[in-house]
C-alpha positions, 0 to 999 in steps of 0.5 A: 627253714634253717633249724637254727632259727626254729627256736627264734621263730617259736619264741617270736610266735609265742611272743606275738601270741602273748602280746596279742593276748595281753593286748586284748586283755588290756582292751577288755579291762579298759572297756569294763573299767570305763563302763564301771566308772560311767555307772558309778558317776551316774549313780552319784547323780541318781542318788542326789536327784532321788534324795531331793525328790524324797525330800519333796514327798516328805514335805508334802506329807508333812503339810497334809498332816498339818491340815489333818490336825487342824482344819483352819491354818492361817496364812502366817502359820502355813508360811512358818510351817513350810519355811524349813522345807523350802530352805533345806531343798531349793529344788522345791518350787512351791508347797500348796494346800488345795481344799475341797470346795463344792459347787454350792460353796464356791461363791462363799469361798471366793467371797471369803478369799477376797475378804481376806485380802485377795482382791481379785481371787476367783476359782479359775481354769486354764485355757491356752495361756489364759486363766478364766473363771472355772466352769460349772463342776460338782467340786473344785480343788483351788490353790488356797495356800502357796509358799513361796508366794513370790513367783507362784501368785498366779497359781492362787485360785487355779482349780487342779481338778480342771486339768485332766492329768492333775485330776487323774493324780488327785483321784489316784491319791484319794483312792490309794490314800498315799502320795501320787505324782503327775505326769510331766506338766506345765505350770500355770505360773511357768515362765521359762518353758520347763516341765514339772511334776506335782506331788499330791497327798490327800487329807482324808480319814478312812480305811477304804476309798469310799470312806476317803471320798466321803471325808476328803478335806483337800490335798497338800501339793508340792511342785518341782521344776525338773530343769532346776532340780537337775541343773542344781545337782550338776552344779554341786558336783565336779564336771564329768563330761556327761549329757543327762536326759531325765524322762518319765518311764511311763510315757514314750518318746518326747511325751515323757521327756522332763529335762535335758542337760548338755555338758557341751557348748550348745547350752542347757536344755538342748537335746544332745541328739535324737538318740537321747530320747531312746536307748543308746549303747554308748550311754547308761540308764538308771531308774528312780522312784518319786511317789508312784511314778518311775523316772529314768536318768539316761547319761551319754558320754561326751568326747573321750571321757569314757571311751577306752584307750587303744594305745597300749593294746596297739603297742603290745600288738606292734611290739611283737612279743616284747613282754617287758612293754606288756608288763609295763602297760599292765602296771600302768593300767593298774596304777591308772585304775587305782587313780580312777578309784581314788577319783571316784572315792573323792567324788563320793566324798565331796558329795557326802561332805557337802550334803546336809544329811549325815551318812554312815555304814556299819557291818552286821556285827554293829561295828562302824565302817564309815561316817560322813564328814557331816556326821563327824561335825554334828556329833564331834567324833572322827571316823578314825575313832569310830572304826571297828567300834560299836554303838556302845562305845559311842552313845549312852547305853539306852541310846546305843541299845536302841540304835543296835536294835534298829540295825538288827531290825533292818537286817532281819527285814532285808529292806529299807526302814524309815525311823525317827531318831534323836541323839545329842550333838557335839554342842550337847543339844538333842537334835531330831533326825528322820533317817532311812536305814537300808541293808546291802552286801559288799563285793565279798558277800558280807552284810552291812547296814547304811543310814542317811539322816535328815535333821528335822529339829527345826521342823519338830520345834515348829510342830511342837509350837503349833501343837502347843498353840492349838492345845492352848486354844483348845483349853480356852474352849473348855469349861474349867469346872465340868471339863466339857466345852464352854460356850466358845468351844461349843459354838466352834463345834456347832459350826463344824457340825453345821459345815460337815452336814451342809457339805455332805447333805446330812442331818444333825440335832441341836438340843438346848437343856436348862436345869429345873430346881438348881437354884434351890439346891444351890441355896439349900446345900451350898455352892460345893454341892451346886458344883457337884450337880453341874459336874454330874450333869456334864458327865451324864451328857458325855455318857450319852454322846458318841465320838462325833457328838459334842456336849457343852455348858453354855453358862450357869445351869444351861447345857447343850448337845449336838448329835451328828449324822442322824438318819432319823429324828426319832434318834434325837428324841430318844437320846433327849428322853434318856438324858432327861430320865438320867438327870431326874434319877440323880440324887445329891444328899436328898436334893434333886433336879430335873431338866427341860429340853428343846430340840431343833433339827438341821435342815428340817427346822432351820438352815442357818445356825442362829435360827437353829439356836433360836428354835431350840431355845424356844422349844426348851422354854416351851418345855418349862412352860408346860410343866418342866421335866420334859422334851419338846421338838421344835417345828418351823411354824410361827416365829415365836411359837415354833415348838411341838411336844415330842412324841411320848413326852410329857405335855 
């Protein structure tokens, strides 16, 4: 080899080595860039689906809170309460209420439903595609309220406890005292062969599973069809050339498959291929939580959308060391990366601009970094004006201090926090937000606080209206003079005590009380002293009541007590004697009264309310006939003589 060509050969060899190295580097960079773009696009879908599922869980929890505040909710009240949730989240197929109905109550419950206009209502269970009358069980959880009714009417009366997967979710929600999701199930009202999940939230007071089992009222339920959910999210975003598979992480293979969305011409619901049911190295997988279950979203690129391009790598290798071509390719690749970055930013911006939620990001010093377009529209500010400013430059001092304190609390906890907040909007109206704030670190390690807020103003207003209506209804059941229950309020509480005792097999006592000598005080000392007597008697009764008991003024100088959950009838006699003795020792300017009391026990003396009231009144009249100022216990004997002197009482 001539020595004169040695430098050229060295340059050629070095050029080839540099070209091959650059070609490999470009190929590696493109592969990583496409993989990163795939991860970013899948993250957008995952965030949108998770937001819809979290909205469903919050709606079901709100329904459970509604029934925890009031055992009786009319159909129109249920429709008014659930409407804002259904309008904000079209992916919610139905919101339902499933009361606990014991076997002994089934006939009465079905009759009550038919009397309210549901002509063919019955508690049913599913057999194949048919709904048949439910078999004998100790308890049922039928669908009693459902919104929207259109498309879901077939579910009315369906016993969720009759199907093993739903029953397992019901028991789990009750024992844990929190929201629980079913595995993929088919709805009884399903017509399009979609899979669905049902969220159950128990309505039960108590700190332990045993207490919640004893005090269970029923369940709030929310349903979403996964096909509608995924297709709705995909339709709201630009097409990205991805096949999506949503599955339940806890179930293997086809058993856990929830929905397949194909971006190709085979049509929605058709699986891309067999690999979609398992892990595929060409795809990407993320996980998201709904209640206590974990879902998996797998994405599979279609066509060449996410495949690395080898054109520039081959050109660099074939150029044989043409460095200028390699540099041009590198510059082109960088411009392409910048374009892809802008596309991702535009995609994220489109998502946030069309989202009904407000979103923002602040650094660890509380300075604004990002605010969504929805945020700008709601509060009449722009990101340009907000950037690098703190809350104190945007909000009133007290509000700014509270927001800053919440941000620092999130950073200190280092995990997401759910916070209820209020702030004035652009039109000056104070709106209420349910926000989730969470910390994260940037690529450079800096800490940030991000927040997402859902406008719950209409829900708050509806809740306040409902609370005001409940308060007004409660005031109508309180005696204006004494502050205890009036006749209507006492009869309501008596009916509740009766229902609880019948449901759980417990005893309670009804005490009828009439004052002796009240008319003499009223005539001698005047009505003002008479009113003091009545208020002091009411106070005395309240002092002898537990939280679960109730005292009421039934009219004039007539009072009554309900003593709930009595283990022994002797307790009722002891309480009645203490009340009688306390009243006998009261004094009003030298005037005094006594009390004649009659006691009737459920179920010892009577198993229906009218008979129980009659026996308590007869026992009270017997006390008066025997000389007044005494306690008499009823007994289920002759209809007009159903009383016996209480042990230890005056004869």
